[in-house]
C-alpha positions in Angstrom: -75.1 -170.5 -23.5 -71.8 -171.8 -24.7 -72.1 -169.5 -27.6 -72.4 -166.5 -25.3 -69.4 -167.6 -23.2 -67.3 -167.9 -26.4 -68.3 -164.4 -27.4 -67.4 -162.9 -24.0 -64.1 -164.7 -23.8 -63.2 -163.5 -27.4 -64.0 -159.9 -26.5 -62.0 -160.2 -23.3 -59.1 -161.6 -25.2 -59.1 -158.7 -27.7 -59.4 -156.2 -24.8 -56.5 -157.8 -23.0 -54.4 -157.9 -26.2 -55.0 -154.2 -26.9 -54.2 -153.2 -23.3 -51.1 -155.3 -23.5 -50.0 -153.5 -26.7 -50.5 -150.1 -25.2 -48.7 -151.2 -22.0 -45.8 -152.3 -24.2 -45.6 -149.0 -26.0 -45.9 -147.1 -22.7 -43.1 -149.1 -21.2 -40.9 -148.5 -24.3 -41.6 -144.8 -24.2 -40.7 -144.5 -20.6 -37.8 -147.0 -20.6 -36.1 -145.8 -23.8 -36.7 -142.1 -24.4 -33.6 -141.7 -26.6 -35.4 -142.5 -29.9 -37.9 -139.8 -29.2 -35.1 -137.3 -28.8 -33.7 -138.5 -32.1 -37.0 -138.1 -33.9 -37.5 -134.6 -32.5 -34.0 -133.7 -33.4 -34.5 -134.9 -37.0 -37.8 -133.0 -37.4 -36.1 -129.8 -36.0 -33.1 -130.1 -38.3 -35.3 -130.7 -41.3 -37.3 -127.6 -40.5 -34.1 -125.5 -40.1 -32.9 -126.7 -43.5 -36.1 -125.9 -45.3 -37.0 -122.7 -43.5 -33.6 -121.1 -43.0 -30.8 -122.7 -45.0 -32.4 -123.2 -48.4 -34.0 -119.8 -48.7 -30.6 -118.2 -48.1 -28.9 -120.1 -50.9 -28.1 -118.2 -54.2 -30.0 -120.7 -56.3 -33.2 -120.1 -54.3 -32.8 -116.3 -54.7 -32.5 -116.7 -58.5 -36.3 -117.2 -59.0 -37.2 -114.2 -56.9 -35.6 -111.9 -59.5 -38.1 -111.3 -62.4 -35.3 -111.2 -65.0 -34.0 -114.6 -63.8 -37.5 -116.1 -63.9 -37.9 -114.7 -67.5 -34.5 -116.3 -68.4 -35.5 -119.6 -66.9 -38.7 -119.7 -69.0 -36.7 -119.1 -72.1 -34.6 -122.1 -71.5 -37.6 -124.4 -71.4 -37.1 -126.9 -74.2 -39.5 -127.0 -77.1 -42.0 -129.8 -77.2 -41.5 -132.2 -80.1 -44.7 -130.8 -81.7 -43.4 -127.2 -81.5 -40.0 -128.1 -82.9 -41.7 -130.0 -85.7 -44.0 -127.0 -86.5 -41.0 -124.6 -86.6 -39.2 -127.0 -89.0 -42.3 -127.4 -91.1 -42.8 -123.6 -91.3 -39.2 -123.2 -92.5 -39.7 -125.9 -95.1 -42.9 -124.2 -96.2 -41.3 -120.8 -96.5 -38.4 -122.3 -98.6 -41.0 -124.0 -100.9 -43.0 -120.8 -101.3 -46.0 -122.0 -99.3 -46.3 -118.9 -97.2 -49.9 -119.4 -96.1 -49.1 -122.8 -94.6 -46.0 -121.4 -92.9 -48.0 -118.5 -91.4 -50.6 -121.0 -90.0 -47.8 -123.1 -88.4 -46.1 -120.0 -86.9 -49.5 -118.7 -85.6 -50.1 -122.1 -83.9 -46.7 -122.0 -82.3 -47.1 -118.5 -81.1 -50.4 -119.2 -79.5 -48.8 -122.0 -77.4 -45.5 -120.1 -76.8 -45.8 -116.3 -77.4 -42.3 -115.8 -75.9 -40.6 -118.0 -78.5 -38.2 -115.6 -80.2 -37.5 -117.7 -83.3 -41.1 -118.2 -84.2 -41.8 -114.6 -83.6 -39.0 -113.5 -85.8 -40.0 -115.8 -88.6 -43.6 -114.6 -88.4 -42.7 -110.9 -88.4 -40.2 -111.2 -91.3 -42.7 -113.3 -93.3 -45.4 -110.7 -92.8 -42.9 -108.0 -93.7 -42.0 -109.7 -97.0 -45.7 -110.0 -97.8 -46.2 -106.3 -97.4 -48.4 -106.4 -94.3 -46.4 -103.7 -92.5 -48.8 -103.0 -89.7 -48.9 -106.6 -88.4 -45.2 -107.0 -89.1 -44.4 -103.9 -87.1 -46.5 -105.3 -84.2 -44.6 -108.6 -84.2 -41.2 -107.0 -84.7 -42.0 -104.8 -81.6 -42.9 -108.0 -79.6 -39.7 -109.6 -80.8 -37.6 -106.6 -79.8 -39.3 -106.4 -76.4 -38.6 -110.1 -75.8 -35.0 -109.9 -77.2 -34.2 -106.9 -75.0 -35.5 -108.6 -71.9 -33.5 -111.7 -72.7 -30.4 -109.6 -73.4 -30.6 -107.7 -70.1 -31.1 -111.0 -68.2 -28.1 -112.6 -69.9 -26.0 -109.4 -69.4 -26.8 -109.4 -65.7 -25.8 -113.0 -65.5 -22.5 -112.2 -67.3 -21.7 -109.4 -64.9 -22.4 -111.6 -61.9 -20.3 -114.4 -63.4 -17.4 -112.0 -64.0 -17.6 -110.7 -60.4 -17.8 -114.2 -58.9 -14.9 -115.3 -61.1 -12.8 -112.4 -59.9 -13.6 -113.2 -56.2 -13.0 -116.9 -56.7 -9.6 -116.3 -58.4 -8.5 -113.9 -55.7 -9.3 -116.2 -52.8 -6.5 -118.7 -51.8 
């Protein structure tokens, strides 16, 4: 019997405690509504920044242009393994180990087909070996890549010149 009374009183205490907690929150919400306005204002200003302001910025527009996205990919740094393989390919070419250099360059080009330096080394090595068909294919890939890179850089140069002129003219 005493055990049952203890259980009932414990349940009643927890119920009273939870009702008291909700009552406290309700009283705070009704008594001090200023903080709610602050939270809502913070959420609204965050949404405005992310949905209106940032998309209108020049740096956000940059990646929408395919040429700029291409240029951004070109500025990705080489991984240590890729840099090591390019260096090892150069050393192998200087030492006359052409087969080893070609393997290194093929490995790099599988990982980064847009890497101009590796593409150039591979095409020129094939050309020196007399494999003109494969060399022509890789020279064409290199030229395509280099022309896209050149046009992206040229567009940036023109924009920089225009912006510099505008900035120097403004007081």
